[in-house]
C-alpha positions in Angstrom: 4.5 -5.8 -31.5 1.6 -7.6 -30.0 1.4 -6.8 -26.3 -0.3 -9.7 -24.6 0.6 -8.8 -21.0 -0.2 -5.3 -19.7 0.2 -4.3 -16.1 -1.3 -0.9 -15.1 -0.9 0.9 -11.8 -0.3 -2.4 -9.9 0.0 -2.0 -6.1 0.9 -4.8 -3.7 1.1 -4.6 0.1 2.2 -7.0 2.8 0.6 -6.9 6.2 3.3 -7.4 8.9 2.2 -7.2 12.5 1.2 -3.6 13.0 2.9 -2.3 9.8 2.0 -2.4 6.1 4.8 -2.9 3.6 4.2 -1.2 0.2 6.1 -3.7 -1.9 4.8 -2.6 -5.4 3.6 1.0 -5.9 1.8 1.9 -9.1 3.8 -0.3 -11.4 3.3 -0.1 -15.2 4.7 -2.8 -17.5 4.0 -4.3 -20.9 5.4 -7.5 -22.5 5.0 -8.4 -26.2 4.8 -11.9 -27.7 8.2 -13.5 -28.0 10.3 -10.8 -26.4 12.5 -10.9 -23.3 12.0 -8.1 -20.8 14.7 -7.8 -18.1 13.5 -6.5 -14.7 16.5 -5.1 -12.8 16.8 -3.7 -9.4 18.5 -4.2 -6.0 17.2 -6.6 -3.3 13.9 -5.4 -1.9 12.9 -3.5 -5.1 9.7 -5.6 -5.5 10.8 -7.7 -8.5 9.8 -11.1 -7.1 6.6 -9.7 -5.7 5.7 -8.5 -9.2 6.1 -12.0 -10.6 4.2 -13.6 -7.8 1.4 -11.0 -8.3 1.1 -11.9 -11.9 0.5 -15.6 -11.0 -1.5 -14.6 -7.9 0.9 -16.6 -5.6 1.3 -13.9 -3.0 1.4 -15.3 0.6 -2.1 -16.0 1.7 -3.6 -13.5 4.3 -0.3 -11.5 4.2 0.2 -10.3 0.6 -2.6 -8.4 -1.2 -3.1 -6.7 -4.5 -4.6 -3.3 -3.5 -4.9 -1.7 -6.9 -4.4 -1.9 -10.6 -4.9 -4.5 -13.3 -2.9 -7.4 -14.9 -4.3 -7.9 -18.4 -3.2 -11.2 -20.0 -4.9 -12.1 -23.3 -7.8 -9.7 -22.6 -8.5 -11.1 -19.2 -7.7 -9.3 -15.9 -5.9 -11.8 -13.7 -6.6 -9.6 -10.6 -10.3 -10.5 -11.0 -9.8 -14.2 -11.9 -11.0 -16.9 -9.6 -8.6 -19.4 -8.0 -9.7 -22.3 -10.2 -9.1 -20.1 -13.3 -5.6 -19.2 -12.0 -4.8 -22.9 -11.2 -5.5 -23.8 -14.8 -3.5 -20.9 -16.1 -0.4 -21.6 -14.0 1.9 -24.0 -15.7 0.0 -24.0 -19.0 -0.1 -20.4 -20.2 2.2 -18.8 -17.6 5.0 -20.6 -15.9 7.6 -19.4 -13.3 11.2 -20.5 -12.6 11.6 -19.8 -9.0 14.7 -18.3 -7.5 16.2 -21.3 -5.7 16.2 -24.7 -7.5 17.4 -26.4 -4.3 14.0 -25.7 -2.6 11.8 -25.6 -5.7 11.8 -29.4 -6.2 9.9 -32.0 -4.1 12.6 -34.2 -2.5 10.3 -37.3 -2.2 9.2 -37.4 -5.9 11.4 -38.4 -8.9 12.1 -35.6 -11.3 10.1 -37.5 -14.0 7.0 -37.6 -11.7 7.3 -33.8 -11.2 7.5 -33.1 -14.9 4.7 -35.6 -15.6 2.5 -34.0 -13.0 2.3 -30.7 -14.9 1.4 -32.6 -18.2 -1.2 -34.6 -16.4 -2.9 -31.6 -14.8 -3.0 -29.6 -18.1 -3.7 -32.6 -20.4 -5.6 -30.6 -23.0 -4.3 -32.8 -25.8 -5.7 -36.0 -24.1 -2.3 -37.7 -24.0 -2.2 -41.3 -22.9 0.0 -42.5 -20.1 2.7 -43.6 -22.5 2.5 -40.3 -24.5 3.0 -38.3 -21.3 6.1 -40.2 -20.4 7.5 -40.0 -23.9 6.9 -36.2 -23.5 8.9 -36.3 -20.2 11.8 -37.9 -22.1 11.6 -35.3 -24.8 11.6 -32.4 -22.3 14.6 -33.7 -20.4 16.5 -34.1 -23.7 15.4 -30.5 -24.6 17.2 -29.2 -21.5 20.3 -31.3 -22.0 19.6 -34.1 -19.5 19.6 -37.9 -20.2 16.0 -39.2 -20.2 17.0 -42.3 -18.3 17.6 -40.1 -15.2 13.9 -39.4 -14.9 13.6 -42.0 -12.2 16.1 -40.3 -9.9 15.5 -37.9 -7.1 16.5 -34.2 -6.8 19.3 -34.9 -4.3 21.0 -37.0 -7.0 21.5 -34.0 -9.2 24.0 -31.1 -9.1 22.8 -27.5 -8.7 23.1 -26.8 -12.5 21.1 -29.9 -13.3 18.4 -29.0 -10.7 18.0 -25.7 -12.4 17.6 -27.4 -15.8 14.9 -29.7 -14.2 13.1 -26.6 -12.8 13.2 -25.1 -16.3 12.0 -28.3 -17.8 9.0 -28.3 -15.5 8.2 -24.6 -16.4 8.4 -25.4 -20.1 6.6 -28.7 -20.0 3.3 -27.3 -21.4 5.1 -24.7 -23.7 3.7 -21.6 -21.9 3.3 -18.4 -23.7 4.9 -16.4 -20.8 7.8 -17.5 -18.7 8.6 -15.6 -15.4 12.3 -16.4 -14.6 13.2 -15.2 -11.1 17.0 -14.9 -11.0 17.3 -18.4 -12.6 21.1 -18.4 -12.6 21.9 -16.8 -9.2 22.9 -20.1 -7.5 25.0 -21.3 -10.4 28.7 -20.8 -11.1 29.7 -18.7 -14.1 30.2 -21.6 -16.6 26.9 -23.3 -15.8 25.2 -19.9 -15.7 26.3 -19.3 -19.3 25.1 -22.7 -20.4 21.7 -22.3 -18.7 21.2 -18.8 -20.3 22.1 -20.1 -23.7 19.7 -23.0 -23.3 16.8 -20.7 -22.2 17.4 -18.4 -25.1 17.4 -21.3 -27.5 14.3 -22.8 -26.0 12.5 -19.5 -26.1 13.4 -19.1 -29.8 12.1 -22.6 -30.6 8.9 -22.3 -28.6 8.1 -18.6 -29.2 7.8 -17.9 -25.4 7.9 -14.4 -24.0 10.0 -14.0 -20.9 10.2 -11.7 -17.9 13.7 -12.2 -16.6 14.2 -10.9 -13.1 17.8 -10.3 -12.2 20.2 -7.8 -10.6 23.0 -8.8 -13.0 23.3 -6.2 -15.9 25.7 -8.5 -17.7 22.9 -11.2 -17.9 20.5 -8.5 -19.2 23.0 -7.4 -22.0 23.3 -11.1 -23.2 19.7 -12.1 -23.0 17.1 -9.3 -23.1 15.4 -7.2 -25.8 14.1 -4.5 -23.4 15.1 -3.5 -19.8 12.9 -2.1 -17.0 14.8 -0.6 -14.0 12.8 -1.0 -10.7 13.4 0.9 -7.5 11.3 0.7 -4.3 8.3 -0.8 -6.1 8.3 1.5 -9.1 9.5 1.3 -12.7 11.8 4.3 -13.0 13.3 3.7 -16.4 12.5 1.4 -19.3 13.9 1.1 -22.8 15.6 -1.3 -25.2 18.9 -2.8 -24.2 20.7 -0.5 -26.6 19.0 2.6 -25.1 19.6 1.6 -21.5 23.3 0.6 -22.0 24.3 3.7 -24.1 25.6 7.0 -22.8 22.5 9.0 -23.2 20.0 10.3 -20.6 19.3 8.1 -17.6 17.6 8.1 -14.3 20.1 8.9 -11.5 19.6 5.4 -10.0 20.4 3.8 -13.4 23.6 5.9 -13.5 24.5 4.7 -10.0 23.9 1.1 -11.1 26.3 1.4 -14.0 28.8 3.2 -11.8 28.9 0.2 -9.5 30.1 -2.1 -12.3 33.8 -2.7 -12.8 35.0 -1.3 -16.2 38.0 -3.2 -17.5 38.6 -0.5 -20.2 39.1 2.2 -17.6 41.9 2.2 -14.9 39.7 3.3 -12.0 41.0 2.4 -8.6 37.6 2.3 -6.9 34.0 1.7 -7.9 31.3 4.4 -7.4 28.6 2.9 -5.1 25.2 4.4 -4.6 25.2 6.2 -1.3 22.5 5.5 1.3 20.0 2.7 1.7 16.7 1.7 0.1 13.7 3.8 1.4 11.6 2.4 4.2 8.9 0.3 2.5 6.4 1.0 5.3 6.4 4.7 4.7 4.1 6.5 2.1 6.3 9.0 0.4 4.9 12.2 -1.1 7.9 12.8 -3.3 10.5 10.8 -5.2 11.7 7.7 -3.3 15.3 8.2 -4.6 15.6 11.7 -3.2 17.8 10.9 -0.2 20.3 9.1 -2.4 20.2 11.3 -5.4 23.2 13.7 -6.2 20.9 15.9 -8.3 18.0 16.3 -5.9 16.0 19.5 -5.7 13.2 20.8 -3.5 10.5 19.5 -6.0 11.9 16.0 -5.5 10.8 15.9 -1.9 7.4 17.6 -2.5 6.0 15.8 -5.6 6.2 12.4 -7.2 7.8 12.6 -10.7 5.8 11.6 -13.8 7.5 9.5 -16.5 8.9 11.2 -19.5 9.8 10.0 -23.0 13.5 11.0 -23.3 15.5 10.0 -26.4 13.1 7.0 -26.9 13.2 5.6 -23.4 10.8 6.3 -20.5 12.4 7.9 -17.4 10.6 8.7 -14.2 12.5 11.8 -13.0 11.9 15.5 -12.5 15.1 16.3 -14.3 13.4 15.6 -17.6 10.2 17.5 -16.9 11.0 20.2 -19.6 12.9 18.1 -22.2 10.7 15.0 -22.3 7.1 14.3 -23.2 4.9 12.7 -20.6 4.0 9.1 -21.5 0.3 8.2 -21.5 0.6 5.4 -18.9 2.1 7.8 -16.4 -0.3 10.6 -17.2 -2.8 8.3 -15.6 -0.5 7.6 -12.8 0.0 11.3 -12.2 -3.7 11.8 -12.1 -4.1 9.1 -9.5 -1.4 10.6 -7.4 -2.9 14.1 -7.6 -6.3 12.8 -6.6 -4.8 10.9 -3.7 -2.9 13.9 -2.3 
């Protein structure tokens, strides 16, 4: 498939008082045209930071990209100027932010907020009447009556607000959509409706999507491939079928699936992952999952693992050092690590 977003060895830090938080650490990721990639991990893994880094929306003076590249359509977004990024945001790459309640401007009508995107990126030289006709079309596309465009965000329910946020993100038919837990604030019924709508819109518009979530059920319904993120790193990636089958997995992925209720098995208790996420202000010489891993060995504390191609998926774990072949992206990562230590 045609890969039009390629992230290599991306590192992001946050400067907090006298400490530095290493939020993203040597991340490698690729997305092809038209596909949906699920980015899964617990709170604090660095998922939202990754999306904000792609759009260069990290908190000013606090968040900083310290290494790596983000290649989008042959251009490195890390090197792009702010005016270049401003024209890219909303037109070629859009983001659905995590909380629809705070993503909308309370003093502007929802129609004005959709029209603003179209006016800023008016590459087709649409007239005023054509822009508002397009607003009506977009509202209908997300299942909302066009006549409600003159209403304000507080007049809509949570599910409707999420649809409006999606409408704003899709207004210019972007090639890449970054969806940051778009259904977290919604009840199960509305969640299913929004996911079905996003999937339908994606199929119609040919948009690729990075779906950030901690819900493996949503991933199973929506995604083509899945990347498991832990403490700023991608530790496993593969197709939905590969990640959800009973083959080889990273110990963290095994722990994630062990934490999900299985209605087919009469287990009395879930199997949680012991311990806590590692301290993001510490630079680890070994595997960050070591303290929580039931299969840890001495090498896990001494050396960062490379990523290995195991049964078609990529897994970053010392357990597969002999059985898997090292992937090219992480051969580079290993070389960087060896030079740094």
